[in-house]
A tleap script that builds the chain and sets N, CA, C and O, in Angstrom:
source leaprc.protein.ff14SB
mol = sequence {
  NMET THR LEU MET VAL HIE ALA PRO ILE GLY
  ALA ASN LYS GLU ILE SER GLY PRO ILE VAL
  MET SER ASP THR ALA VAL ALA VAL PRO THR
  GLY SER VAL ALA ILE TYR THR LEU SER THR
  VAL PRO THR TYR ARG GLN LEU GLU THR VAL
  ASN GLY TRP ARG MET LEU TYR ASN GLY ILE
  ARG ASP ARG ASN LEU LEU ASP VAL GLN PHE
  ASN GLY ALA VAL LEU TYR SER GLY VAL SER
  ILE ASP SER THR THR GLU ASN ASN ARG ARG
  THR ALA SER GLU ILE THR SER PHE ASN THR
  ASP ASP VAL VAL VAL ALA ILE GLY ALA ALA
  ALA THR SER VAL PHE ASN GLY ALA ILE GLU
  PRO LEU GLU ALA ALA MET HIE SER LEU VAL
  ILE TYR ALA ALA GLU ASN SER LEU ARG LEU
  CALA
}
set mol.1.N position { -86.633 126.694 25.580 }
set mol.1.CA position { -87.762 125.983 26.137 }
set mol.1.C position { -87.269 124.658 26.714 }
set mol.1.O position { -87.065 123.701 25.968 }
set mol.2.N position { -87.081 124.591 27.990 }
set mol.2.CA position { -86.667 123.337 28.612 }
set mol.2.C position { -87.875 122.422 28.727 }
set mol.2.O position { -88.943 122.825 29.188 }
set mol.3.N position { -87.681 121.184 28.298 }
set mol.3.CA position { -88.734 120.176 28.359 }
set mol.3.C position { -88.101 118.835 28.659 }
set mol.3.O position { -87.092 118.465 28.058 }
set mol.4.N position { -88.694 118.107 29.591 }
set mol.4.CA position { -88.296 116.722 29.872 }
set mol.4.C position { -89.566 115.891 29.897 }
set mol.4.O position { -90.516 116.215 30.610 }
set mol.5.N position { -89.579 114.830 29.124 }
set mol.5.CA position { -90.701 113.891 29.108 }
set mol.5.C position { -90.108 112.526 29.405 }
set mol.5.O position { -89.176 112.092 28.728 }
set mol.6.N position { -90.645 111.838 30.423 }
set mol.6.CA position { -90.078 110.536 30.774 }
set mol.6.C position { -91.155 109.584 31.257 }
set mol.6.O position { -92.247 109.996 31.648 }
set mol.7.N position { -90.822 108.290 31.222 }
set mol.7.CA position { -91.745 107.251 31.681 }
set mol.7.C position { -90.945 106.031 32.114 }
set mol.7.O position { -89.874 105.758 31.572 }
set mol.8.N position { -91.472 105.294 33.100 }
set mol.8.CA position { -90.793 104.075 33.555 }
set mol.8.C position { -90.966 102.930 32.558 }
set mol.8.O position { -91.959 102.855 31.833 }
set mol.9.N position { -89.979 102.049 32.544 }
set mol.9.CA position { -90.007 100.855 31.695 }
set mol.9.C position { -90.130 99.636 32.598 }
set mol.9.O position { -89.379 99.487 33.562 }
set mol.10.N position { -91.090 98.760 32.276 }
set mol.10.CA position { -91.294 97.548 33.063 }
set mol.10.C position { -90.477 96.380 32.545 }
set mol.10.O position { -89.777 96.491 31.539 }
set mol.11.N position { -90.576 95.266 33.240 }
set mol.11.CA position { -89.833 94.056 32.872 }
set mol.11.C position { -90.207 93.553 31.483 }
set mol.11.O position { -89.423 92.843 30.854 }
set mol.12.N position { -91.393 93.910 30.995 }
set mol.12.CA position { -91.826 93.499 29.657 }
set mol.12.C position { -91.294 94.422 28.560 }
set mol.12.O position { -91.676 94.291 27.397 }
set mol.13.N position { -90.414 95.355 28.929 }
set mol.13.CA position { -89.766 96.294 28.003 }
set mol.13.C position { -90.729 97.333 27.429 }
set mol.13.O position { -90.470 97.906 26.371 }
set mol.14.N position { -91.838 97.574 28.125 }
set mol.14.CA position { -92.817 98.566 27.691 }
set mol.14.C position { -92.987 99.622 28.783 }
set mol.14.O position { -92.621 99.408 29.939 }
set mol.15.N position { -93.549 100.763 28.391 }
set mol.15.CA position { -93.848 101.795 29.381 }
set mol.15.C position { -94.803 101.203 30.411 }
set mol.15.O position { -95.842 100.641 30.062 }
set mol.16.N position { -94.438 101.336 31.685 }
set mol.16.CA position { -95.197 100.665 32.736 }
set mol.16.C position { -95.861 101.620 33.718 }
set mol.16.O position { -96.371 101.192 34.754 }
set mol.17.N position { -95.857 102.881 33.406 }
set mol.17.CA position { -96.461 103.857 34.300 }
set mol.17.C position { -96.783 105.125 33.537 }
set mol.17.O position { -96.685 105.158 32.310 }
set mol.18.N position { -97.163 106.159 34.248 }
set mol.18.CA position { -97.551 107.397 33.562 }
set mol.18.C position { -96.367 108.087 32.889 }
set mol.18.O position { -95.234 108.031 33.367 }
set mol.19.N position { -96.662 108.732 31.776 }
set mol.19.CA position { -95.685 109.598 31.129 }
set mol.19.C position { -95.747 110.946 31.846 }
set mol.19.O position { -96.823 111.513 32.037 }
set mol.20.N position { -94.578 111.446 32.236 }
set mol.20.CA position { -94.494 112.681 33.016 }
set mol.20.C position { -93.760 113.737 32.195 }
set mol.20.O position { -92.737 113.456 31.570 }
set mol.21.N position { -94.300 114.959 32.207 }
set mol.21.CA position { -93.677 116.057 31.479 }
set mol.21.C position { -93.306 117.154 32.475 }
set mol.21.O position { -94.067 117.451 33.396 }
set mol.22.N position { -92.128 117.753 32.280 }
set mol.22.CA position { -91.632 118.767 33.194 }
set mol.22.C position { -90.895 119.856 32.411 }
set mol.22.O position { -90.417 119.617 31.302 }
set mol.23.N position { -90.810 121.036 32.991 }
set mol.23.CA position { -90.021 122.109 32.369 }
set mol.23.C position { -88.646 122.236 33.018 }
set mol.23.O position { -88.005 123.285 32.945 }
set mol.24.N position { -88.204 121.148 33.654 }
set mol.24.CA position { -86.886 121.083 34.276 }
set mol.24.C position { -86.149 119.857 33.752 }
set mol.24.O position { -86.712 118.763 33.718 }
set mol.25.N position { -84.910 120.028 33.347 }
set mol.25.CA position { -84.094 118.917 32.852 }
set mol.25.C position { -83.265 118.354 34.003 }
set mol.25.O position { -82.262 118.942 34.408 }
set mol.26.N position { -83.694 117.218 34.516 }
set mol.26.CA position { -82.965 116.531 35.586 }
set mol.26.C position { -82.531 115.165 35.072 }
set mol.26.O position { -82.920 114.751 33.981 }
set mol.27.N position { -81.730 114.477 35.859 }
set mol.27.CA position { -81.249 113.152 35.459 }
set mol.27.C position { -82.413 112.214 35.194 }
set mol.27.O position { -83.431 112.252 35.887 }
set mol.28.N position { -82.251 111.372 34.183 }
set mol.28.CA position { -83.283 110.378 33.872 }
set mol.28.C position { -83.406 109.409 35.047 }
set mol.28.O position { -82.388 108.919 35.536 }
set mol.29.N position { -84.628 109.118 35.516 }
set mol.29.CA position { -84.776 108.114 36.569 }
set mol.29.C position { -84.200 106.770 36.111 }
set mol.29.O position { -84.264 106.445 34.925 }
set mol.30.N position { -83.648 106.002 37.024 }
set mol.30.CA position { -82.896 104.804 36.664 }
set mol.30.C position { -83.679 103.784 35.850 }
set mol.30.O position { -83.095 103.108 35.003 }
set mol.31.N position { -84.972 103.653 36.076 }
set mol.31.CA position { -85.768 102.672 35.346 }
set mol.31.C position { -86.603 103.266 34.247 }
set mol.31.O position { -87.617 102.687 33.860 }
set mol.32.N position { -86.197 104.421 33.729 }
set mol.32.CA position { -87.021 105.161 32.768 }
set mol.32.C position { -86.273 105.498 31.490 }
set mol.32.O position { -85.052 105.371 31.399 }
set mol.33.N position { -87.050 105.934 30.508 }
set mol.33.CA position { -86.520 106.550 29.297 }
set mol.33.C position { -87.007 107.988 29.285 }
set mol.33.O position { -88.052 108.299 29.859 }
set mol.34.N position { -86.247 108.877 28.627 }
set mol.34.CA position { -86.604 110.296 28.627 }
set mol.34.C position { -86.178 110.959 27.329 }
set mol.34.O position { -85.257 110.506 26.649 }
set mol.35.N position { -86.869 112.041 27.002 }
set mol.35.CA position { -86.471 112.936 25.921 }
set mol.35.C position { -86.427 114.345 26.499 }
set mol.35.O position { -87.187 114.681 27.407 }
set mol.36.N position { -85.524 115.166 25.958 }
set mol.36.CA position { -85.328 116.516 26.473 }
set mol.36.C position { -85.169 117.503 25.315 }
set mol.36.O position { -84.667 117.156 24.246 }
set mol.37.N position { -85.608 118.737 25.554 }
set mol.37.CA position { -85.102 119.902 24.824 }
set mol.37.C position { -84.528 120.797 25.908 }
set mol.37.O position { -85.158 121.002 26.945 }
set mol.38.N position { -83.356 121.319 25.678 }
set mol.38.CA position { -82.715 122.142 26.699 }
set mol.38.C position { -83.060 123.619 26.493 }
set mol.38.O position { -83.740 123.964 25.527 }
set mol.39.N position { -82.615 124.461 27.361 }
set mol.39.CA position { -83.206 125.785 27.575 }
set mol.39.C position { -83.218 126.744 26.395 }
set mol.39.O position { -84.139 127.555 26.299 }
set mol.40.N position { -82.249 126.695 25.496 }
set mol.40.CA position { -82.259 127.683 24.405 }
set mol.40.C position { -82.750 127.116 23.079 }
set mol.40.O position { -82.601 127.760 22.041 }
set mol.41.N position { -83.332 125.919 23.099 }
set mol.41.CA position { -83.937 125.381 21.872 }
set mol.41.C position { -85.241 126.156 21.648 }
set mol.41.O position { -86.152 126.072 22.472 }
set mol.42.N position { -85.342 126.904 20.552 }
set mol.42.CA position { -86.528 127.736 20.335 }
set mol.42.C position { -87.785 126.899 20.081 }
set mol.42.O position { -87.724 125.834 19.467 }
set mol.43.N position { -88.911 127.395 20.558 }
set mol.43.CA position { -90.165 126.663 20.371 }
set mol.43.C position { -90.553 126.558 18.899 }
set mol.43.O position { -91.236 125.608 18.516 }
set mol.44.N position { -90.137 127.505 18.070 }
set mol.44.CA position { -90.503 127.440 16.655 }
set mol.44.C position { -89.759 126.325 15.905 }
set mol.44.O position { -90.044 126.084 14.732 }
set mol.45.N position { -88.818 125.647 16.557 }
set mol.45.CA position { -88.058 124.578 15.907 }
set mol.45.C position { -88.577 123.200 16.324 }
set mol.45.O position { -87.807 122.248 16.446 }
set mol.46.N position { -89.877 123.109 16.538 }
set mol.46.CA position { -90.487 121.893 17.053 }
set mol.46.C position { -90.327 120.700 16.120 }
set mol.46.O position { -90.029 119.599 16.585 }
set mol.47.N position { -90.514 120.885 14.838 }
set mol.47.CA position { -90.366 119.769 13.904 }
set mol.47.C position { -88.922 119.269 13.898 }
set mol.47.O position { -88.681 118.062 13.864 }
set mol.48.N position { -87.968 120.187 13.929 }
set mol.48.CA position { -86.565 119.790 14.001 }
set mol.48.C position { -86.255 119.076 15.315 }
set mol.48.O position { -85.428 118.165 15.348 }
set mol.49.N position { -86.912 119.485 16.385 }
set mol.49.CA position { -86.737 118.827 17.680 }
set mol.49.C position { -87.173 117.372 17.593 }
set mol.49.O position { -86.441 116.474 18.007 }
set mol.50.N position { -88.358 117.141 17.059 }
set mol.50.CA position { -88.873 115.767 16.914 }
set mol.50.C position { -87.937 114.941 16.033 }
set mol.50.O position { -87.613 113.802 16.369 }
set mol.51.N position { -87.509 115.504 14.921 }
set mol.51.CA position { -86.591 114.782 14.037 }
set mol.51.C position { -85.252 114.510 14.723 }
set mol.51.O position { -84.642 113.465 14.495 }
set mol.52.N position { -84.792 115.443 15.564 }
set mol.52.CA position { -83.562 115.232 16.324 }
set mol.52.C position { -83.695 114.065 17.282 }
set mol.52.O position { -82.808 113.215 17.351 }
set mol.53.N position { -84.805 114.012 18.030 }
set mol.53.CA position { -85.023 112.879 18.938 }
set mol.53.C position { -85.010 111.567 18.183 }
set mol.53.O position { -84.395 110.597 18.627 }
set mol.54.N position { -85.685 111.527 17.041 }
set mol.54.CA position { -85.731 110.288 16.252 }
set mol.54.C position { -84.347 109.892 15.763 }
set mol.54.O position { -83.983 108.718 15.816 }
set mol.55.N position { -83.576 110.858 15.290 }
set mol.55.CA position { -82.225 110.557 14.840 }
set mol.55.C position { -81.394 109.986 15.985 }
set mol.55.O position { -80.599 109.068 15.782 }
set mol.56.N position { -81.577 110.523 17.182 }
set mol.56.CA position { -80.787 110.075 18.325 }
set mol.56.C position { -81.148 108.658 18.750 }
set mol.56.O position { -80.249 107.849 18.981 }
set mol.57.N position { -82.435 108.331 18.862 }
set mol.57.CA position { -82.735 106.966 19.282 }
set mol.57.C position { -82.491 105.967 18.180 }
set mol.57.O position { -82.214 104.802 18.464 }
set mol.58.N position { -82.584 106.381 16.925 }
set mol.58.CA position { -82.168 105.488 15.836 }
set mol.58.C position { -80.655 105.282 15.864 }
set mol.58.O position { -80.170 104.206 15.514 }
set mol.59.N position { -79.913 106.301 16.275 }
set mol.59.CA position { -78.465 106.189 16.390 }
set mol.59.C position { -78.041 105.215 17.471 }
set mol.59.O position { -77.013 104.551 17.340 }
set mol.60.N position { -78.822 105.120 18.540 }
set mol.60.CA position { -78.534 104.125 19.578 }
set mol.60.C position { -78.624 102.730 18.967 }
set mol.60.O position { -77.790 101.866 19.241 }
set mol.61.N position { -79.635 102.521 18.145 }
set mol.61.CA position { -79.781 101.246 17.431 }
set mol.61.C position { -78.625 101.031 16.454 }
set mol.61.O position { -77.986 99.979 16.464 }
set mol.62.N position { -78.367 102.011 15.628 }
set mol.62.CA position { -77.368 101.863 14.565 }
set mol.62.C position { -75.969 101.584 15.117 }
set mol.62.O position { -75.166 100.912 14.471 }
set mol.63.N position { -75.680 102.100 16.309 }
set mol.63.CA position { -74.356 101.900 16.917 }
set mol.63.C position { -74.331 100.756 17.929 }
set mol.63.O position { -73.310 100.520 18.576 }
set mol.64.N position { -75.458 100.042 18.068 }
set mol.64.CA position { -75.562 98.896 18.994 }
set mol.64.C position { -75.140 99.264 20.416 }
set mol.64.O position { -74.474 98.477 21.089 }
set mol.65.N position { -75.518 100.438 20.867 }
set mol.65.CA position { -75.056 100.899 22.180 }
set mol.65.C position { -75.669 100.123 23.344 }
set mol.65.O position { -75.093 100.098 24.431 }
set mol.66.N position { -76.809 99.498 23.140 }
set mol.66.CA position { -77.439 98.760 24.233 }
set mol.66.C position { -76.933 97.330 24.352 }
set mol.66.O position { -77.213 96.665 25.349 }
set mol.67.N position { -76.201 96.844 23.367 }
set mol.67.CA position { -75.748 95.455 23.396 }
set mol.67.C position { -74.762 95.191 24.527 }
set mol.67.O position { -74.973 94.274 25.320 }
set mol.68.N position { -73.708 95.964 24.616 }
set mol.68.CA position { -72.698 95.725 25.631 }
set mol.68.C position { -72.268 97.026 26.309 }
set mol.68.O position { -72.241 97.118 27.536 }
set mol.69.N position { -71.939 98.014 25.509 }
set mol.69.CA position { -71.293 99.221 26.018 }
set mol.69.C position { -72.077 99.906 27.135 }
set mol.69.O position { -71.483 100.305 28.137 }
set mol.70.N position { -73.400 100.054 26.989 }
set mol.70.CA position { -74.186 100.773 27.982 }
set mol.70.C position { -75.173 99.876 28.715 }
set mol.70.O position { -76.049 100.383 29.416 }
set mol.71.N position { -75.060 98.569 28.576 }
set mol.71.CA position { -75.961 97.670 29.282 }
set mol.71.C position { -75.708 97.804 30.788 }
set mol.71.O position { -74.615 97.508 31.269 }
set mol.72.N position { -76.730 98.253 31.522 }
set mol.72.CA position { -76.590 98.460 32.960 }
set mol.72.C position { -76.046 99.825 33.348 }
set mol.72.O position { -75.795 100.078 34.526 }
set mol.73.N position { -75.861 100.700 32.381 }
set mol.73.CA position { -75.350 102.053 32.659 }
set mol.73.C position { -76.304 103.078 32.062 }
set mol.73.O position { -77.006 102.787 31.094 }
set mol.74.N position { -76.330 104.262 32.630 }
set mol.74.CA position { -77.159 105.329 32.085 }
set mol.74.C position { -76.582 105.775 30.738 }
set mol.74.O position { -75.366 105.805 30.552 }
set mol.75.N position { -77.464 106.116 29.814 }
set mol.75.CA position { -77.051 106.521 28.474 }
set mol.75.C position { -77.808 107.775 28.061 }
set mol.75.O position { -79.038 107.807 28.083 }
set mol.76.N position { -77.059 108.804 27.685 }
set mol.76.CA position { -77.618 110.014 27.110 }
set mol.76.C position { -77.024 110.169 25.721 }
set mol.76.O position { -75.838 109.913 25.515 }
set mol.77.N position { -77.841 110.587 24.774 }
set mol.77.CA position { -77.355 110.909 23.442 }
set mol.77.C position { -77.997 112.234 23.055 }
set mol.77.O position { -79.211 112.402 23.171 }
set mol.78.N position { -77.173 113.175 22.593 }
set mol.78.CA position { -77.693 114.498 22.285 }
set mol.78.C position { -77.012 115.131 21.100 }
set mol.78.O position { -75.945 114.699 20.664 }
set mol.79.N position { -77.655 116.173 20.585 }
set mol.79.CA position { -77.135 116.894 19.428 }
set mol.79.C position { -77.673 118.325 19.466 }
set mol.79.O position { -78.772 118.570 19.963 }
set mol.80.N position { -76.902 119.251 18.945 }
set mol.80.CA position { -77.342 120.643 18.855 }
set mol.80.C position { -78.489 120.758 17.861 }
set mol.80.O position { -78.450 120.147 16.793 }
set mol.81.N position { -79.493 121.526 18.201 }
set mol.81.CA position { -80.616 121.755 17.293 }
set mol.81.C position { -80.140 122.454 16.018 }
set mol.81.O position { -80.813 122.385 14.989 }
set mol.82.N position { -78.992 123.122 16.077 }
set mol.82.CA position { -78.465 123.836 14.916 }
set mol.82.C position { -77.665 122.958 13.973 }
set mol.82.O position { -77.318 123.390 12.874 }
set mol.83.N position { -77.368 121.739 14.378 }
set mol.83.CA position { -76.585 120.845 13.506 }
set mol.83.C position { -76.929 119.390 13.822 }
set mol.83.O position { -76.094 118.644 14.333 }
set mol.84.N position { -78.137 119.002 13.519 }
set mol.84.CA position { -78.601 117.653 13.844 }
set mol.84.C position { -78.127 116.657 12.777 }
set mol.84.O position { -78.898 116.215 11.925 }
set mol.85.N position { -76.859 116.327 12.852 }
set mol.85.CA position { -76.281 115.338 11.943 }
set mol.85.C position { -75.632 114.229 12.763 }
set mol.85.O position { -75.321 114.411 13.940 }
set mol.86.N position { -75.436 113.096 12.135 }
set mol.86.CA position { -74.804 111.971 12.822 }
set mol.86.C position { -73.419 112.337 13.345 }
set mol.86.O position { -73.037 111.911 14.435 }
set mol.87.N position { -72.674 113.114 12.585 }
set mol.87.CA position { -71.324 113.488 13.004 }
set mol.87.C position { -71.311 114.389 14.230 }
set mol.87.O position { -70.297 114.470 14.924 }
set mol.88.N position { -72.410 115.062 14.504 }
set mol.88.CA position { -72.456 116.000 15.632 }
set mol.88.C position { -73.126 115.432 16.879 }
set mol.88.O position { -73.151 116.105 17.910 }
set mol.89.N position { -73.663 114.228 16.821 }
set mol.89.CA position { -74.304 113.674 18.028 }
set mol.89.C position { -73.229 113.252 19.027 }
set mol.89.O position { -72.124 112.855 18.657 }
set mol.90.N position { -73.590 113.353 20.302 }
set mol.90.CA position { -72.666 113.026 21.379 }
set mol.90.C position { -73.336 112.069 22.347 }
set mol.90.O position { -74.553 112.105 22.525 }
set mol.91.N position { -72.552 111.227 22.961 }
set mol.91.CA position { -73.042 110.268 23.943 }
set mol.91.C position { -72.346 110.555 25.266 }
set mol.91.O position { -71.147 110.832 25.298 }
set mol.92.N position { -73.106 110.486 26.359 }
set mol.92.CA position { -72.555 110.798 27.676 }
set mol.92.C position { -73.301 110.019 28.748 }
set mol.92.O position { -74.262 109.304 28.465 }
set mol.93.N position { -72.842 110.171 29.974 }
set mol.93.CA position { -73.490 109.495 31.097 }
set mol.93.C position { -74.178 110.475 32.048 }
set mol.93.O position { -74.663 110.070 33.105 }
set mol.94.N position { -74.227 111.766 31.684 }
set mol.94.CA position { -74.874 112.780 32.520 }
set mol.94.C position { -75.567 113.817 31.647 }
set mol.94.O position { -75.059 114.173 30.584 }
set mol.95.N position { -76.714 114.298 32.085 }
set mol.95.CA position { -77.415 115.352 31.353 }
set mol.95.C position { -76.612 116.642 31.354 }
set mol.95.O position { -76.735 117.444 30.428 }
set mol.96.N position { -75.794 116.856 32.371 }
set mol.96.CA position { -75.001 118.083 32.457 }
set mol.96.C position { -73.896 118.142 31.400 }
set mol.96.O position { -73.234 119.172 31.264 }
set mol.97.N position { -73.686 117.061 30.653 }
set mol.97.CA position { -72.670 117.048 29.599 }
set mol.97.C position { -73.130 117.756 28.331 }
set mol.97.O position { -72.351 117.915 27.391 }
set mol.98.N position { -74.382 118.179 28.299 }
set mol.98.CA position { -74.937 118.752 27.073 }
set mol.98.C position { -75.097 120.254 27.178 }
set mol.98.O position { -75.137 120.820 28.270 }
set mol.99.N position { -75.187 120.890 26.012 }
set mol.99.CA position { -75.302 122.342 25.920 }
set mol.99.C position { -76.767 122.768 25.926 }
set mol.99.O position { -77.661 121.947 25.721 }
set mol.100.N position { -77.004 124.035 26.159 }
set mol.100.CA position { -78.371 124.538 26.266 }
set mol.100.C position { -79.145 124.477 24.946 }
set mol.100.O position { -80.373 124.559 24.956 }
set mol.101.N position { -78.447 124.334 23.805 }
set mol.101.CA position { -79.140 124.263 22.514 }
set mol.101.C position { -79.278 122.824 22.010 }
set mol.101.O position { -79.464 122.606 20.813 }
set mol.102.N position { -79.191 121.851 22.905 }
set mol.102.CA position { -79.252 120.440 22.522 }
set mol.102.C position { -80.639 119.842 22.719 }
set mol.102.O position { -81.410 120.260 23.584 }
set mol.103.N position { -80.924 118.850 21.885 }
set mol.103.CA position { -82.026 117.922 22.130 }
set mol.103.C position { -81.364 116.615 22.537 }
set mol.103.O position { -80.299 116.268 22.025 }
set mol.104.N position { -81.996 115.885 23.465 }
set mol.104.CA position { -81.351 114.735 24.092 }
set mol.104.C position { -82.370 113.618 24.288 }
set mol.104.O position { -83.545 113.874 24.552 }
set mol.105.N position { -81.906 112.374 24.155 }
set mol.105.CA position { -82.675 111.206 24.593 }
set mol.105.C position { -81.849 110.513 25.668 }
set mol.105.O position { -80.622 110.603 25.671 }
set mol.106.N position { -82.530 109.819 26.582 }
set mol.106.CA position { -81.811 109.173 27.681 }
set mol.106.C position { -82.489 107.872 28.077 }
set mol.106.O position { -83.700 107.703 27.936 }
set mol.107.N position { -81.665 106.960 28.577 }
set mol.107.CA position { -82.144 105.681 29.101 }
set mol.107.C position { -81.466 105.481 30.445 }
set mol.107.O position { -80.238 105.486 30.533 }
set mol.108.N position { -82.264 105.305 31.493 }
set mol.108.CA position { -81.716 105.086 32.823 }
set mol.108.C position { -80.990 103.757 32.924 }
set mol.108.O position { -81.210 102.859 32.111 }
set mol.109.N position { -80.120 103.631 33.924 }
set mol.109.CA position { -79.283 102.441 34.067 }
set mol.109.C position { -80.095 101.159 34.183 }
set mol.109.O position { -79.772 100.165 33.532 }
set mol.110.N position { -81.135 101.164 34.995 }
set mol.110.CA position { -81.953 99.945 35.129 }
set mol.110.C position { -82.695 99.640 33.834 }
set mol.110.O position { -82.901 98.473 33.499 }
set mol.111.N position { -83.097 100.672 33.105 }
set mol.111.CA position { -83.797 100.455 31.838 }
set mol.111.C position { -82.869 99.880 30.769 }
set mol.111.O position { -83.306 99.060 29.961 }
set mol.112.N position { -81.599 100.291 30.746 }
set mol.112.CA position { -80.693 99.700 29.754 }
set mol.112.C position { -80.538 98.203 30.011 }
set mol.112.O position { -80.396 97.422 29.070 }
set mol.113.N position { -80.566 97.805 31.272 }
set mol.113.CA position { -80.495 96.371 31.592 }
set mol.113.C position { -81.750 95.645 31.147 }
set mol.113.O position { -81.673 94.519 30.654 }
set mol.114.N position { -82.907 96.274 31.314 }
set mol.114.CA position { -84.171 95.659 30.889 }
set mol.114.C position { -84.173 95.456 29.376 }
set mol.114.O position { -84.546 94.388 28.891 }
set mol.115.N position { -83.755 96.486 28.626 }
set mol.115.CA position { -83.740 96.365 27.172 }
set mol.115.C position { -82.731 95.329 26.710 }
set mol.115.O position { -83.003 94.577 25.774 }
set mol.116.N position { -81.557 95.275 27.357 }
set mol.116.CA position { -80.538 94.259 27.075 }
set mol.116.C position { -80.327 94.042 25.574 }
set mol.116.O position { -80.306 92.906 25.100 }
set mol.117.N position { -80.173 95.127 24.844 }
set mol.117.CA position { -79.910 95.041 23.412 }
set mol.117.C position { -81.150 95.023 22.542 }
set mol.117.O position { -81.030 95.131 21.322 }
set mol.118.N position { -82.335 94.891 23.117 }
set mol.118.CA position { -83.579 94.847 22.332 }
set mol.118.C position { -83.961 96.262 21.915 }
set mol.118.O position { -84.388 97.064 22.744 }
set mol.119.N position { -83.809 96.561 20.648 }
set mol.119.CA position { -83.993 97.933 20.192 }
set mol.119.C position { -85.442 98.264 19.844 }
set mol.119.O position { -85.857 99.409 20.025 }
set mol.120.N position { -86.225 97.306 19.353 }
set mol.120.CA position { -87.598 97.619 18.968 }
set mol.120.C position { -88.438 98.131 20.132 }
set mol.120.O position { -89.176 99.100 19.957 }
set mol.121.N position { -88.356 97.517 21.319 }
set mol.121.CA position { -89.118 98.092 22.437 }
set mol.121.C position { -88.635 99.486 22.831 }
set mol.121.O position { -89.437 100.322 23.249 }
set mol.122.N position { -87.340 99.745 22.703 }
set mol.122.CA position { -86.830 101.082 22.985 }
set mol.122.C position { -87.418 102.086 22.004 }
set mol.122.O position { -87.871 103.158 22.408 }
set mol.123.N position { -87.416 101.750 20.727 }
set mol.123.CA position { -87.972 102.652 19.724 }
set mol.123.C position { -89.448 102.917 19.990 }
set mol.123.O position { -89.907 104.049 19.836 }
set mol.124.N position { -90.197 101.892 20.387 }
set mol.124.CA position { -91.618 102.066 20.689 }
set mol.124.C position { -91.812 102.991 21.890 }
set mol.124.O position { -92.688 103.856 21.871 }
set mol.125.N position { -91.004 102.814 22.929 }
set mol.125.CA position { -91.111 103.658 24.120 }
set mol.125.C position { -90.759 105.108 23.787 }
set mol.125.O position { -91.471 106.030 24.184 }
set mol.126.N position { -89.658 105.305 23.056 }
set mol.126.CA position { -89.255 106.664 22.691 }
set mol.126.C position { -90.311 107.314 21.795 }
set mol.126.O position { -90.610 108.499 21.941 }
set mol.127.N position { -90.864 106.546 20.883 }
set mol.127.CA position { -91.905 107.077 19.993 }
set mol.127.C position { -93.113 107.542 20.816 }
set mol.127.O position { -93.703 108.582 20.523 }
set mol.128.N position { -93.475 106.778 21.835 }
set mol.128.CA position { -94.587 107.173 22.705 }
set mol.128.C position { -94.299 108.496 23.405 }
set mol.128.O position { -95.190 109.335 23.541 }
set mol.129.N position { -93.061 108.686 23.847 }
set mol.129.CA position { -92.696 109.953 24.486 }
set mol.129.C position { -92.773 111.117 23.504 }
set mol.129.O position { -93.252 112.196 23.850 }
set mol.130.N position { -92.299 110.894 22.280 }
set mol.130.CA position { -92.334 111.941 21.251 }
set mol.130.C position { -93.780 112.322 20.950 }
set mol.130.O position { -94.099 113.508 20.856 }
set mol.131.N position { -94.652 111.339 20.798 }
set mol.131.CA position { -96.067 111.618 20.518 }
set mol.131.C position { -96.684 112.390 21.687 }
set mol.131.O position { -97.433 113.345 21.479 }
set mol.132.N position { -96.369 111.978 22.903 }
set mol.132.CA position { -96.893 112.674 24.082 }
set mol.132.C position { -96.440 114.140 24.089 }
set mol.132.O position { -97.243 115.043 24.323 }
set mol.133.N position { -95.161 114.362 23.835 }
set mol.133.CA position { -94.639 115.733 23.796 }
set mol.133.C position { -95.320 116.537 22.692 }
set mol.133.O position { -95.691 117.693 22.892 }
set mol.134.N position { -95.478 115.915 21.530 }
set mol.134.CA position { -96.108 116.614 20.405 }
set mol.134.C position { -97.542 117.016 20.722 }
set mol.134.O position { -97.982 118.106 20.358 }
set mol.135.N position { -98.259 116.147 21.391 }
set mol.135.CA position { -99.665 116.422 21.679 }
set mol.135.C position { -99.865 117.339 22.883 }
set mol.135.O position { -100.875 118.039 22.961 }
set mol.136.N position { -98.921 117.345 23.820 }
set mol.136.CA position { -99.142 118.067 25.070 }
set mol.136.C position { -98.273 119.296 25.274 }
set mol.136.O position { -98.555 120.103 26.160 }
set mol.137.N position { -97.233 119.458 24.484 }
set mol.137.CA position { -96.378 120.627 24.667 }
set mol.137.C position { -96.025 121.279 23.341 }
set mol.137.O position { -96.131 122.497 23.193 }
set mol.138.N position { -95.609 120.476 22.387 }
set mol.138.CA position { -95.141 121.031 21.123 }
set mol.138.C position { -96.272 121.485 20.218 }
set mol.138.O position { -96.079 122.320 19.334 }
set mol.139.N position { -97.442 120.935 20.444 }
set mol.139.CA position { -98.630 121.296 19.651 }
set mol.139.C position { -98.456 120.997 18.171 }
set mol.139.O position { -98.889 121.768 17.315 }
set mol.140.N position { -97.815 119.865 17.877 }
set mol.140.CA position { -97.639 119.458 16.483 }
set mol.140.C position { -98.776 118.571 15.998 }
set mol.140.O position { -98.916 118.346 14.795 }
set mol.141.N position { -99.581 118.070 16.910 }
set mol.141.CA position { -100.625 117.098 16.555 }
set mol.141.C position { -101.683 117.718 15.666 }
set mol.141.O position { -102.634 117.042 15.273 }
savepdb mol mol.pdb
quit
């Protein structure tokens, strides 16, 4: 089940436009944040998908990736739905770096500059995307 949910981030570090959902996994727009499930992630693993997304955006915080390393650059973090552990998460600069059984979170290059190391607004934005996906596609609500 391919799913991409994304939204633009404004200068105030909050979602500044509509949340968009698609069944195609394309590159995260430069000023946006996104969450993905790739094509072979089964729909019955929805709770694990949500937990995977949370682990990934918490991992961005825990590793301080927005402070210097990815400030001004696109950031993808993903993990296989079959092994959602810290040791198995991967970080990349392209969505094509991930496998079909991965769940992924992403921050566009302009959005990483807006966040500039501020993790709480990122967590709030990602949480909004997860809730949107749960209510509109995953049917977990």
